C-alpha positions in Angstrom: 7.7 48.9 26.1 5.5 48.3 29.1 4.1 44.6 30.0 0.1 45.9 29.0 1.4 47.5 26.1 3.4 44.4 24.7 0.2 42.7 26.0 -1.9 45.1 23.9 0.4 44.6 21.0 0.0 40.9 21.1 -3.7 40.7 21.0 -4.1 43.5 18.3 -1.4 41.2 16.1 -3.4 37.9 17.4 -6.5 39.8 15.9 -5.1 40.8 12.5 -4.2 37.1 12.4 -7.7 36.0 12.3 -8.9 38.5 9.9 -6.3 37.8 7.5 -6.8 33.4 8.0 -10.6 34.4 7.2 -9.9 36.6 4.2 -7.3 33.6 3.1 -10.1 30.8 3.7 -12.7 32.8 1.0 -9.9 34.2 -1.3 -8.5 30.6 -2.0 -12.1 29.0 -2.0 -11.7 26.6 1.5 -14.6 28.3 2.6 -17.4 30.4 0.8 -17.7 28.0 -2.3 -15.5 29.3 -4.7 -13.4 27.4 -6.8 -10.3 26.3 -4.7 -6.7 27.7 -5.4 -4.6 26.0 -3.7 -0.6 26.4 -3.7 1.6 23.8 -1.1 3.6 26.1 0.3 1.0 28.8 0.9 -1.2 26.3 2.4 1.1 24.4 4.9 1.7 27.8 7.1 -1.8 28.0 6.6 -2.4 24.7 8.1 -0.4 25.6 10.9 -1.8 29.0 11.3 -5.4 27.0 11.9 -4.4 24.9 14.1 -2.6 28.4 15.9 -6.1 29.4 15.8 -7.7 26.8 17.4 -5.6 26.1 20.2 -6.1 29.3 20.8 -9.4 30.1 21.0 -10.6 26.6 21.6 -13.0 27.2 18.2 -13.8 24.0 16.3 -14.3 26.5 13.0 -10.3 26.5 12.5 -10.1 22.9 13.1 -12.3 22.3 10.7 -10.8 24.5 8.1 -7.1 22.9 8.5 -8.2 19.3 8.1 -10.1 20.9 5.3 -7.6 22.5 3.8 -5.3 18.9 4.5 -8.1 16.7 2.6 -7.9 19.7 -0.3 -4.1 19.8 -0.8 -4.3 16.2 -1.2 -7.1 15.8 -3.5 -5.7 19.2 -5.6 -2.1 18.6 -5.7 -2.1 15.4 -5.4 -3.5 14.6 -8.4 -3.2 15.5 -12.1 -3.9 19.2 -13.1 -7.1 19.9 -14.8 -5.6 20.9 -18.2 -3.2 17.9 -18.4 -3.7 14.7 -20.6 -3.0 12.5 -17.7 -5.5 12.0 -15.0 -6.0 10.7 -11.6 -3.8 10.3 -8.9 0.4 11.0 -9.1 0.8 7.8 -7.3 -1.4 5.7 -9.8 -3.6 4.4 -7.5 -7.4 5.0 -7.2 -10.2 4.3 -5.0 -9.5 3.6 -1.4 -6.1 2.7 -1.9 -5.4 6.4 -3.3 -7.6 8.1 -0.3 -5.2 6.1 2.1 -1.9 6.9 0.6 -2.7 10.2 -0.6 1.1 11.4 -0.7 2.6 8.7 -2.4 3.0 10.0 -5.7 4.1 13.8 -3.7 2.5 16.7 -4.2 2.5 19.3 -7.4 3.2 22.9 -6.4 0.6 24.7 -7.4 1.9 27.1 -10.1 -0.3 28.9 -12.9 1.1 27.0 -15.7 1.5 23.1 -16.3 5.2 21.7 -16.5 7.6 22.1 -19.4 7.3 19.6 -21.4 10.4 17.3 -22.3 10.5 18.7 -25.8 10.4 22.1 -24.8 13.6 24.0 -24.0 14.3 25.8 -20.8 13.6 29.2 -20.0 14.6 30.3 -16.4 11.9 33.4 -16.1 9.1 31.4 -17.4 10.2 28.4 -15.6 8.9 30.4 -12.1 5.5 30.1 -13.7 5.7 26.1 -14.3 4.1 23.5 -12.3 6.2 20.6 -10.7 7.6 19.3 -7.9 9.9 21.5 -5.2 11.7 19.2 -2.6 11.6 22.2 -0.2 7.7 22.8 -0.6 7.3 19.1 -0.1 8.8 19.1 3.1 6.9 22.1 4.4 4.3 19.8 3.9 5.5 16.8 6.3 5.7 19.9 9.0 2.6 21.0 8.7 0.8 16.9 8.4 3.3 16.6 11.7 1.8 19.2 13.7 -1.5 18.4 12.7 -1.0 14.9 13.9 0.7 16.2 17.1 -2.5 18.5 17.5 -5.1 15.8 16.5 -3.2 12.7 17.8 -3.7 10.8 14.8 -1.5 8.7 13.7 -2.8 8.5 10.0 -1.1 12.3 9.2 2.0 11.6 10.6 1.7 8.1 8.1 1.1 10.7 5.4 4.6 12.8 6.0 6.6 9.7 6.3 5.2 8.4 3.1 5.8 11.9 1.7 8.8 11.9 2.9 10.2 8.7 1.1 8.7 9.2 -1.9 10.3 12.4 -1.7 14.2 10.6 -0.6 14.0 8.0 -3.7 13.0 10.9 -6.5 14.5 13.9 -5.7 18.4 12.9 -4.1 20.8 12.2 -7.0 23.2 9.0 -6.7 26.7 8.1 -8.0 28.5 5.0 -7.5 29.9 6.4 -4.2 26.3 7.3 -3.4 24.5 10.4 -2.4 25.9 13.6 -4.3 23.2 16.1 -4.8 19.6 16.7 -5.1 17.3 18.4 -7.7 15.8 21.3 -7.2 12.4 21.1 -9.4 11.0 17.7 -10.7 8.4 16.8 -13.0 4.6 16.3 -11.6 4.8 12.4 -11.9 8.5 12.8 -10.8 9.7 11.1 -13.3 12.5 13.6 -15.1 14.0 16.8 -13.1 12.8 20.4 -14.5 15.8 21.5 -12.4 18.8 20.0 -11.9 20.8 22.2 -9.3 20.8 21.7 -5.7 19.1 24.5 -3.4 21.4 25.6 -0.8 19.0 24.3 2.1 17.6 21.4 0.5 19.6 18.9 2.3 19.2 20.6 5.7 15.5 20.7 4.9 15.4 16.9 4.3 17.3 16.3 7.5 15.1 18.5 9.7 12.3 16.6 7.7 13.2 13.1 8.9 14.2 14.3 12.6 11.1 15.7 13.0 9.4 12.5 11.7 11.5 10.2 13.6 10.6 11.6 17.1 7.3 12.3 17.0 5.2 9.4 17.2 4.2 7.6 20.3 2.5 4.9 18.8 3.4 1.2 18.6 4.6 1.8 14.9 7.7 4.0 16.1 10.3 1.2 15.4 9.2 0.8 12.2 9.0 4.4 11.4 12.5 4.3 12.9 13.7 1.7 10.5 11.9 3.5 7.5 13.3 6.6 7.6 16.9 5.4 9.0 18.7 5.0 5.5 17.1 8.7 4.2 19.0 10.7 7.7 21.9 8.8 7.1 22.1 9.8 3.5 20.4 13.7 4.4 23.5 13.9 6.9 25.9 12.8 5.2 24.7 15.5 2.0 24.7 17.8 5.2 28.4 17.2 5.9 30.6 20.7 5.2 27.7 22.3 3.1 27.8 26.5 3.7 24.2 28.0 4.4 25.1 31.2 5.0 22.6 33.6 2.8 21.6 37.3 2.6 18.0 36.6 1.0 16.0 36.9 3.7 13.7 34.2 3.7 16.3 31.7 3.8 17.5 33.4 6.6 14.0 33.1 8.5 14.2 29.2 7.5 17.6 28.6 9.4 16.3 30.6 12.8 13.6 28.1 12.6 15.6 25.3 12.1 17.6 26.4 15.2 14.2 26.3 17.3 13.2 22.9 15.5 16.2 21.3 16.8 16.8 22.8 19.7 13.0 21.6 20.3 13.9 18.1 19.1 17.0 18.2 21.4 14.7 18.8 24.5 11.7 16.9 24.3 13.6 13.9 22.4 17.0 13.7 23.5 18.1 14.3 19.9 22.0 14.9 20.2 22.4 16.9 17.8 24.6 20.0 19.6 26.8 20.0 16.6 24.8 21.1 13.4 23.2 23.1 15.9 26.2 25.2 16.1 26.8 25.0 12.4 23.1 26.9 12.2 23.5 29.3 15.2 27.0 30.5 13.1 25.7 30.7 9.5 22.3 32.4 10.6 24.4 34.9 12.8 26.8 35.3 9.8 23.9 35.6 7.2 21.9 38.5 9.8 24.7 40.4 9.9 24.8 40.6 6.0 21.7 41.2 5.9 21.0 43.5 8.4 24.1 45.7 6.8 22.5 46.6 3.7 19.4 48.6 5.7 16.7 46.6 3.2 14.0 47.3 5.6 14.1 51.0 4.5 12.7 50.9 1.2 9.3 51.6 0.3 6.9 48.8 0.1 6.6 49.1 -3.4 10.4 47.5 -3.9 10.2 45.0 -1.1 9.0 41.2 -1.2 7.0 40.9 1.8 6.7 37.3 2.2 10.8 37.0 1.9 10.6 39.6 5.0 8.1 37.4 6.9 10.0 34.5 6.6 12.5 36.5 8.3 10.2 37.7 11.0 9.2 34.4 11.5 13.1 32.8 12.1 13.2 35.7 14.4 10.2 34.7 16.6 11.6 31.3 16.2 14.4 31.9 17.8 13.2 34.2 20.3 11.9 30.7 22.3 15.5 29.2 22.1 16.3 28.9 25.7 19.3 26.0 25.6 21.6 26.2 23.1 24.5 24.1 23.0 27.8 25.7 25.4 29.6 26.4 22.9 27.1 28.4 20.9 25.8 30.8 23.6 27.5 33.7 22.2 26.4 33.2 18.3 22.5 33.2 19.8 22.8 36.1 21.8 24.2 38.0 18.7 21.3 36.8 16.5 19.1 38.1 19.4 20.4 41.7 19.0 18.8 41.7 15.5 15.4 40.9 17.4 13.5 44.3 16.6 13.8 43.6 12.9 10.8 41.4 13.2 8.6 44.1 15.1 9.3 46.5 12.2 8.5 44.0 9.1 5.4 43.0 11.4 4.3 46.4 11.6 5.2 47.5 8.2 3.3 44.9 6.9 0.4 45.4 9.3 -0.5 48.9 8.2 -3.1 48.6 5.2 -1.7 51.1 2.9 1.2 48.9 2.8 -0.7 45.9 1.5 -2.0 47.7 -0.7 1.1 47.8 -2.8 1.7 46.0 -5.9 4.0 43.8 -4.6 1.9 42.7 -2.3 -1.3 42.5 -4.9 0.4 40.4 -6.8 1.5 37.9 -3.8 -1.6 37.9 -1.6 -2.3 34.8 -1.0 1.2 33.9 0.7 1.7 37.1 1.9 -1.4 37.2 3.7 -0.9 33.5 5.0 2.9 34.5 6.1 2.1 37.9 7.9 -0.4 35.7 9.6 2.3 33.3 10.9 4.3 35.7 12.1 1.4 37.9 14.2 0.7 34.6 15.5 3.5 31.9 15.0 2.4 29.3 17.4 0.5 27.0 14.9 3.5 26.9 13.0 6.4 26.8 15.8 4.6 24.4 17.9 4.4 24.0 21.3 8.0 24.4 23.1 
């Protein structure tokens, strides 16, 4: 592809990303006056996308949408559901104090059904549609808040992310007599009980990276206090990651590994973090996972049998690893092997950019998350941040 063609393709992708985010804002009530429809994972990516649009265009509207979305998430998902007998903020705080600490009680997922009652039997199929709190969604929101703090220079966003990290770590990490031994996959809305007690494969890694990012990201006089606040959480997250196996054949999981590579290398380059061993482990796990995934030719299937947001998670990860410039010396070959798969990102982006494929049932059934993650993949700078 010529340089001119590449630029034209990039501009077309950015224009589509902008259109998609306008559609998302209207569809979910962020603009246009419809009732708000908030979902934490999707909204975390959306906040970052609006930041990226603002950085690229300088338009105040995009920044306003990002800030409005943060506020709406806190006021919707930081409070009990309208169909819950409980009312008010999950933190239990009220008034001005609740507004000052909107993440202190965590944030609901935003699922369509209320959480499972304590006396209700567990149904794994139905549990996917029930509310509660997911740790890996909370870490996405920590990242979104950190990005808003980076872009605006306002310390409050990072403080909210740190408070969320402290709450989530205290309630999701499982301990025995010797210390941390696991993490809950899903907890109740009030974080008082487990809803799914098994541990997500990448949850400890998500924790470690989120805490590292928060520890390194500030510029105020409070930094020493923040580092002290997160010191124990970092040690415990690192211990949960020791010896962990991160290889996966899931496209979204592979993308998360690749984004983790980029975020960790960024922390090393900008803040002098010494995490070369972790970076090497991530690159190896991502390379093995990509090889298994690619061997199955999953992108050859029609739209009706594919989940766009999972594939787009992979594409976002490949766009991220494309930006890695200084891997550890021992991992150069791993990075080279990973980059052989970079064309997969272009295939995924092109496939789901086709309006005909976005009319498929698998797209429309998950339209909010698909829309936002396609926008992220086409214009990833807001989510990934500047190098």
